C-alpha positions, -999 to 999 in steps of 0.1 A, spaced: -4 280 -95 -21 302 -121 -18 285 -158 -3 307 -185 -2 303 -223 33 314 -233 40 326 -269 74 311 -281 89 332 -311 100 308 -339 135 311 -352 130 291 -384 94 298 -395 79 284 -427 66 307 -453 30 306 -443 41 313 -410 55 346 -419 41 379 -434 17 388 -403 30 400 -373 56 374 -351 51 340 -355 49 320 -324 40 285 -308 15 286 -281 24 263 -252 3 260 -220 14 248 -184 -2 252 -150 34 252 -135 43 286 -146 75 290 -122 93 261 -143 91 285 -178 125 303 -169 139 263 -173 122 255 -205 146 236 -228 115 222 -259 84 222 -267 64 190 -269 37 182 -299 16 148 -302 24 129 -331 -12 121 -338 -24 156 -333 -35 182 -357 -22 219 -357 -32 250 -373 -10 281 -382 -34 310 -374 -29 347 -386 -46 368 -357 -40 393 -329 -27 390 -295 -59 393 -271 -42 411 -247 -15 435 -267 -34 440 -299 -6 432 -317 -8 410 -350 6 377 -345 10 342 -364 4 313 -340 8 276 -339 -15 254 -317 -36 222 -318 -69 227 -344 -86 207 -314 -78 240 -292 -84 264 -313 -119 274 -299 -107 277 -265 -87 308 -276 -105 323 -307 -142 328 -309 -150 310 -341 -171 341 -355 -141 357 -362 -127 328 -388 -120 343 -422 -130 380 -409 -111 407 -424 -76 409 -401 -73 447 -413 -107 456 -398 -99 447 -362 -93 473 -333 -84 463 -299 -112 460 -276 -135 446 -305 -155 419 -291 -146 393 -322 -108 391 -329 -105 379 -363 -85 349 -375 -76 330 -408 -63 297 -408 -30 296 -433 -16 258 -425 -24 228 -414 0 200 -400 4 169 -377 29 171 -347 55 151 -367 54 179 -394 65 205 -365 91 185 -351 129 197 -353 116 235 -356 133 260 -333 126 290 -313 142 314 -292 146 308 -253 119 327 -233 142 335 -205 178 336 -216 191 338 -185 214 305 -187 225 285 -218 218 247 -215 242 240 -240 236 228 -280 204 214 -292 178 233 -269 150 252 -279 133 230 -305 99 209 -309 99 174 -302 74 146 -295 56 132 -269 34 105 -268 16 121 -232 6 153 -255 -33 155 -252 -60 185 -267 -80 182 -231 -68 216 -223 -42 239 -230 -28 246 -266 -20 210 -274 19 221 -273 39 210 -240 63 234 -222 94 211 -214 112 215 -184 133 185 -180 149 196 -144 115 195 -130 93 171 -145 95 129 -151 79 129 -183 95 161 -193 125 145 -189 118 110 -205 110 130 -237 138 150 -235 164 127 -231 148 105 -260 155 140 -280 187 147 -268 180 174 -250 198 183 -219 180 198 -191 189 234 -174 212 233 -145 235 255 -128 265 246 -111 273 256 -78 308 265 -58 311 228 -51 310 219 -87 273 203 -82 246 206 -107 217 224 -90 179 235 -107 183 273 -108 158 271 -80 172 263 -47 153 245 -17 140 276 -3 121 286 -39 147 313 -47 169 315 -76 202 309 -69 223 341 -64 253 346 -89 280 347 -60 263 311 -49 277 299 -85 310 284 -99 327 314 -118 339 297 -142 301 286 -153 288 320 -147 315 335 -171 306 310 -199 269 299 -193 252 327 -175 241 361 -188 244 379 -154 231 411 -164 197 396 -174 196 368 -146 209 391 -119 178 411 -117 161 377 -104 188 360 -86 180 354 -47 141 362 -55 117 337 -48 102 317 -78 67 322 -69 52 348 -48 32 327 -23 68 317 -11 72 356 -3 52 370 29 62 405 16 44 403 -15 5 392 -23 -2 361 -43 -12 380 -76 17 409 -75 
């Protein structure tokens, strides 16, 4: 699988996290096909994090992002620190950035963010920052995307924080991952109608229902399509 660094838009940013573009948590994953089942973000209790005003390196849009201090150099060229933000143009070799806040993991715990794929509502309490003792700064952003449906560690820390996994209910009344055993998203007609009415955004989910979760499973698609 291709690794992905995803932006999770904060719902309750602190004052220093506002005033420059959209505020995001940055989380890294080696299993991007699980992002649709994300219900939490995990930070390390002893890890130092920074709030950074900068630009999205792909879109050129101003953003404020939170990630581990030890991983900042993996995403931004140190030459850009404290360069004037208003002097940047998309395509410039060095992206300017300014650190405007520093925290330990527990300082971020409890903050909430917008569901990345708002297809299925897992219930109250999801989409917040939680602590996890297995988070490291060896790679990624120092913030881990949590999908309790698929990962043992994810399920453990989510349970400790009272966050439910994201499941769908099939017509037999059984809890199922959003992805069936053939690697496809469940079709809406395969799900319990009452569950769909209450918890599923059929318009948004319907575009992907019945499709393979990974291109590698679909002989009609190129792996990088």
